[in-house]
N, C-alpha and C positions, 0 to 999 in steps of 0.2 A: 555598589560604589562606596568609596571611603570619603571622609570629609576632605582629605587632601587632594582628591581628584579635581576638585574645583577651587578650594581655598588654599592658596599657597602661603609660604612662610612670611613673606614681606607684608602680606595683607593682614595676617593674624597677629604679627608682632609689631606692626607699625612701619611706615615708610619714612618717618622723620617729618612728615607734613601733617599737622594737626587739622582736624576738620570737625565742625559741629555736627554734621549729618553724615552718618556712615555711608549713605548713598552718594555722597560727594567724593568718596575715595576713588581715585582714578584706577587703583589696582584691585578693586573689588571683583568678586566673581561675577561673570556675565554669561548668559546663555550663548551669546554670539561668539564667545571664545572657542567653543567647540562646535556649535551648530551654525553653519553658514550656508547661504545660498550660492550656487555657482552655475551659471549658464553653460560654462565650459565643461562641467562635469568632473572637475579635478578633485582630488582627494583633499580633505581638510584635516586639521590636527587630530580630531577625535570625532566620534559620532558619524551620523549619516548626513548626506546632503539634503537640504530642505527644498522640496520641489512642489509641495502642495500649493494650489492657487490661493488658499486663504492667507498664506504668509505675505503675498504681494498685496492682497486686498486690505489686510489689516496692519500693514507696516506703519509704524509711528502713530497708529490710532489706538491700539490696545497692547498691553504688555503681554509677554509670553505666558505669564501665569494666568491671565484671564481665560485662556483656552486650555492650558495644560496643568492647572493646579486642581487637586482634589480637595476634599473638605479638610479644614485645619482648625486649630484651637483659637478661641476668642475668650478673653478674660474680662471680668467685670468687678467694679466696686471694691478695690483694695483700699482699706482704711485702718486707722488705729481706733480700737474701741476699748471699753473698760469692762472688767468683770464685776461681780457683785461686791468685791472687796476694794474696788477702785483701782485695780492693777491694770496697766495697759497691755494690750495684746494686738497682734495683727489679725485682721479678719478679711476674707474675700468671699464674694459670691461664687457659686460653682462656675467653672469654665464650661464653655459650650462649643461643640464642634459645628462648624458652618462654613459657608463660602459666600462671599459677597463681592460684587463688582461696584466700584465707586468711581467718581471723577478724580483725576489727578489734581490735587490742590495746588501744586507748585511745579508745573512743567518746566523742564530745563532742556538745553540742547542735547544733553546726554540721556534724558528721560522725557521725550516729547509726547508720550502717549496721552490720549484724552481719557482713556479708561484703564484702570488698574485694579488689582485685587487689594482689598482693604481689610484690616484686622482691628477689632476693638481692643483697646489697651485698658488695663485695670486702674481706672482713675474716675473720680467723681468730685463734685464741688466740696464735699465735706471731708476730703482726704486728710487734711491736717487740723480738723476741728479739735482734736485732743490737745494740740499744742497752742493753736490760735484760731479763734472763730473767724470763718470766712477768709482764710488765708490765701486762697487761690483767686486773687482779684482779676487775674488775666485768664481765667478758665476758658473764656469764649474765644480767645485769640488763636488757638490751634485746634485741629480736629481731634476727637477722641477715637475716630475711625481712621487709622493711619495707613499709609502705603505699606503693603506687605509683599514679601517675596517668599512664599511658603516653600518648604522642601518636599511637599507632597506631589511632586511632578509625575505625570503619567502621559503616555502617548494619547490614549483615548480617555475622555472624561465625559460626564453627563452633559456638559454644556457644549461640547464640540462634536457631537454625533452628526449633526447637520446644521444648516443655517437656522432653522426654526427652533432648535434646541436652546439657542441663546437669544436670538432676536425676537422670539415670540414667547419669552418666559420671564415674567416680571420677578419671579422669586429669586433669581440670581442677582438682581440689582438692588443696591442699598436704597431704601425708600424711607420716608418720614416715619412709617410705622415700625421700622427697625431701630429707630433712634428715640431715646427717652426724651421727654419734654425739656428737661434741664440741659440737654446736650444738642438741641436743634440748632441753636445759633452757632455753636462751635463747628458744626458739620454742614453748614449751608453750602460750602463749595464742594463738598464730597458727595452729597446725596445725588443719586443718578437714577431716579425712577424712570422706568421704561414707559414712555407715553405714546405707544403706538399699538394699534390692533391690525396686524398684517392681513387678516381676513377681510376687513372692511376696506383696506386699501387695494386689495387684489380681487375685487368682486368678479372679474372676468375669468378667473381661474377656478375651475370646478373643484379640484382637490389640491389645495396648496401644499400638502405634505408630499405629493408626488411631483411637484414642479421642480424644474432645474433653475435655481435662482441665478446661476452664473450666465444664463443665456441673456438675461436682461441687465444683470449687474456684474459685468465682467471686470476683471482686474484692470486698474488704470496704469 
């Protein structure tokens, strides 16, 4: 696929309506522009019809990327430092490939999902210390783990193999241990630690891995 398969000209060059948040742009690329569900089985603009039961179960609860994104880059600690001669230069910690599911910090009518993919952005409290000490006085006002829509989309991913791949796997969810101490307050609304042990809640099932979850948890 090419960039222009999803991103059209008016989106890339502006629609004449300024917006603080790129996700507030009404003409931005959306998965639903090509991939739509249709009980009638009619053709859509592009792609295939979505008929998997998980789409109905997770509608408006998780973003498409939660199930269909693979690992993506996260960046850390971009700041201005000084060399031995006192000359300023930009410095960042190594970027890290990863995948994290967090809570949507600001749900909207257009993005109502409770859980979304989140990416760490390259910022920390000392970002502008070279220019002014403690310049980021509002550092805790916004998350440093931000809503992300990675381009690493795949049909099958480690987290969507079956129900347990995601619902019984804490490693996919952003927890306090993934967040540095100085960033905990900023990310309070985003941290989404999985607090459930499915085996303890389903003691009557001998082998949970072989169970058909949809028999008890059908789509609504």
